[in-house]
C-alpha positions, -999 to 999 in steps of 0.1 A, spaced: -20 14 119 0 -11 138 27 -4 114 23 33 116 17 36 154 51 19 161 74 34 141 57 63 156 64 52 190 102 46 183 108 80 168 87 96 206 124 73 217 95 47 234 114 16 243 85 -4 253 47 -3 257 15 -22 274 -14 -32 252 -28 -6 276 -13 25 267 -12 8 231 -46 2 231 -52 36 243 -28 54 219 -49 38 187 -84 34 200 -85 2 206 -94 -21 244 -64 -37 252 -78 -80 247 -84 -70 204 -40 -64 203 -38 -91 219 -60 -110 201 -46 -95 168 -15 -98 179 -19 -136 188 -29 -146 148 11 -147 142 26 -151 177 34 -142 212 47 -111 208 45 -93 247 52 -106 284 25 -100 308 33 -73 330 63 -66 307 43 -53 281 58 -51 244 99 -40 235 87 -17 208 115 -24 180 111 -60 184 69 -56 183 76 -37 148 103 -60 136 76 -89 137 49 -67 123 71 -61 92 77 -96 86 41 -97 87 34 -75 63 63 -90 37 87 -59 46 115 -77 46 107 -100 16 118 -68 -10 87 -75 -33 94 -58 -72 67 -31 -80 65 -14 -113 45 15 -122 23 16 -152 5 47 -164 28 79 -157 6 103 -157 -1 128 -129 -7 98 -104 20 77 -114 42 106 -123 34 114 -79 38 84 -70 79 78 -88 87 108 -73 71 114 -40 61 78 -27 85 62 -4 85 25 -21 119 14 0 110 24 31 76 3 29 99 -29 22 91 -31 -17 122 -21 -46 100 -1 -75 126 -9 -105 106 3 -137 78 23 -152 61 17 -185 38 45 -203 23 52 -238 36 86 -241 63 90 -263 66 125 -243 73 100 -217 91 68 -222 124 73 -227 130 95 -191 140 83 -163 127 97 -136 137 98 -98 162 70 -109 137 49 -123 135 38 -161 102 45 -178 97 25 -204 75 19 -238 41 2 -226 46 -13 -256 70 -38 -243 48 -38 -212 45 -80 -214 81 -87 -230 92 -70 -197 74 -88 -175 83 -122 -187 118 -119 -189 118 -102 -158 92 -117 -132 81 -83 -106 55 -93 -78 35 -59 -81 24 -33 -106 4 -3 -96 -24 1 -119 -26 41 -129 -37 38 -163 -74 55 -178 -105 40 -172 -111 22 -204 -80 4 -204 -79 -7 -170 -91 -43 -171 -76 -50 -204 -39 -40 -193 -49 -59 -157 -62 -94 -175 -27 -90 -194 -1 -78 -163 -24 -113 -149 -12 -132 -177 33 -120 -175 29 -140 -138 24 -106 -117 10 -117 -88 0 -81 -68 -16 -50 -84 -24 -15 -66 -55 -3 -84 -54 35 -89 -74 38 -120 -112 46 -98 -127 15 -114 -136 -14 -91 -114 -42 -107 -121 -79 -100 -100 -108 -113 -113 -144 -116 -79 -146 -115 -72 -168 -75 -33 -163 -78 -34 -127 -85 -47 -98 -56 -64 -73 -63 -59 -36 -43 -86 -17 -55 -76 20 -40 -104 51 -43 -96 86 -32 -132 95 -29 -137 74 -8 -121 87 20 -133 125 4 -168 114 13 -164 103 37 -151 135 59 -181 155 37 -207 132 56 -191 140 92 -190 172 82 -223 173 68 -232 149 104 -219 176 126 -240 202 104 -268 190 104 -263 182 149 -256 222 148 -291 229 136 -311 208 160 -298 222 186 
């Protein structure tokens, strides 16, 4: 949230901002903002506020954007293909290096400059080329076994889009489960509540 807001401020030419104004724009209290940033150091000056570009750089470093983590996509169906073509990994500080799929109609191709390899070669490839993060977009039926295989190859992070909650008993591997339905259902809930409220008037 902070990164998106700071990028927006930079886009609009804002040079510096107070915790009060930043909080107002983000729906947070100034004390909450100061408390959040204090977990990582002192970024602002009392009476001066924050220099937006410097704060953005600090937040980016906290998020590991300067490390250039390597990324591989496993599963190049509709979603995997869309991520290859549309998600700007480089802009987020990540380096997308390869993709894998089991379909002979897909592997062997180059999509948006990224080579797509046969999933049968994934284990050997990961052991030869250590990778930080795997984006998992395979069918649910093979999600867990694929995640275990990936973890066994030394991958430390899995961005899971399989619509299945994955929990690996591996303290060295972090899984980030993404459920598109959560946001849609949240929106549906608020619309439903709004309709119920209007009916009661």
